[in-house]
C-alpha positions in Angstrom: 50.3 -115.3 -87.8 47.5 -117.9 -87.3 44.5 -116.4 -85.5 42.9 -118.4 -82.7 39.8 -120.2 -83.8 37.6 -118.1 -81.5 39.0 -114.9 -83.1 38.4 -116.2 -86.6 34.8 -117.0 -85.7 34.3 -113.6 -84.2 35.8 -111.8 -87.2 33.7 -113.9 -89.6 30.6 -112.9 -87.6 31.5 -109.2 -87.9 32.5 -108.8 -84.3 35.9 -107.2 -84.8 36.2 -105.9 -81.3 35.8 -109.4 -79.9 38.2 -110.9 -82.4 40.8 -108.3 -81.4 40.3 -108.9 -77.7 40.6 -112.7 -78.2 43.9 -112.2 -80.1 45.1 -109.9 -77.4 44.2 -112.4 -74.6 45.5 -115.5 -76.3 48.7 -114.1 -77.8 49.6 -111.2 -75.5 49.8 -108.8 -78.4 49.2 -105.1 -77.9 46.0 -103.7 -79.2 47.5 -102.3 -82.5 49.2 -105.6 -83.3 46.1 -107.6 -82.6 44.1 -105.2 -84.7 46.5 -105.6 -87.6 46.4 -109.4 -87.3 42.6 -109.4 -87.4 42.5 -106.9 -90.3 45.1 -108.9 -92.2 43.0 -112.0 -91.8 40.0 -110.4 -93.4 40.2 -110.4 -97.2 41.0 -107.2 -99.0 40.4 -103.7 -97.6 36.7 -103.8 -97.7 36.5 -106.6 -95.2 33.7 -108.4 -97.0 33.2 -110.8 -94.1 32.0 -107.9 -92.0 28.3 -107.2 -92.6 27.4 -103.6 -91.8 24.4 -103.0 -89.6 21.3 -102.4 -91.8 20.7 -98.9 -90.4 24.3 -98.0 -91.2 23.7 -99.2 -94.8 20.6 -97.0 -94.9 22.6 -94.0 -93.9 25.2 -94.8 -96.6 22.6 -95.2 -99.2 21.2 -91.8 -98.2 24.6 -90.2 -98.5 25.0 -89.7 -94.8 28.5 -91.3 -94.4 29.4 -89.4 -91.2 26.3 -90.7 -89.4 27.0 -94.3 -90.7 30.6 -94.1 -89.5 29.4 -93.2 -86.0 26.9 -96.0 -86.0 29.4 -98.6 -87.2 31.9 -97.4 -84.6 29.3 -97.7 -81.8 27.9 -101.1 -83.0 31.2 -102.8 -83.5 33.0 -101.1 -80.6 35.9 -100.1 -82.9 38.0 -97.0 -83.4 36.7 -94.2 -85.7 39.4 -94.8 -88.3 38.4 -98.5 -88.6 34.7 -97.5 -88.9 35.7 -95.0 -91.6 37.6 -97.7 -93.5 34.6 -100.0 -93.4 32.2 -97.3 -94.6 34.6 -96.1 -97.3 35.0 -99.6 -98.7 31.4 -100.5 -98.5 29.7 -100.8 -101.9 26.0 -100.5 -102.8 24.4 -103.3 -104.8 24.9 -101.1 -107.9 28.7 -101.0 -107.1 28.8 -97.4 -105.9 30.8 -96.4 -102.9 29.5 -94.3 -100.0 31.4 -91.3 -101.4 29.8 -91.8 -104.8 26.4 -91.8 -103.2 27.2 -88.7 -101.1 28.3 -86.9 -104.2 25.1 -87.8 -106.0 23.1 -86.6 -103.0 24.9 -83.3 -103.1 24.2 -82.9 -106.8 20.5 -83.6 -106.3 20.3 -81.1 -103.4 22.1 -78.5 -105.7 19.7 -79.1 -108.5 16.7 -78.9 -106.2 18.0 -75.6 -104.8 18.5 -74.2 -108.3 14.9 -75.3 -109.3 13.4 -73.7 -106.2 15.4 -70.5 -106.9 14.1 -70.5 -110.5 10.6 -71.0 -109.3 10.9 -68.2 -106.9 12.1 -65.8 -109.6 9.3 -67.0 -111.9 6.6 -66.4 -109.2 8.2 -63.0 -108.3 8.1 -62.0 -111.9 4.5 -63.1 -112.3 3.4 -61.2 -109.2 5.3 -58.1 -110.4 3.2 -58.1 -113.6 -0.1 -58.3 -111.8 
């Protein structure tokens, strides 16, 4: 299916909700079909034509994927599953996915917790000797 020019322009500018509405209005397709048509137009699963909001990227870089998904959903006016797909397929400049970054963040928090616990034991032992 060839998308209307207005829908292509909206999709290329990252306005997926507008692109879907234009397809619905100009073709009479139901929401799901219009959504599929727009998503099929966008290359690959990662939708590289869609630029995520900078604050959503900051959340992804910080390993806060759930917060980024909510922000993407709100900014683009799309369904949660679409926002989750965009967040899941986003890649950091280093090539890492949001899930990779979240895993790294969890590992760093775990290491920090272990270090604090070890420091607590060391301080307790030192105080006990005094």
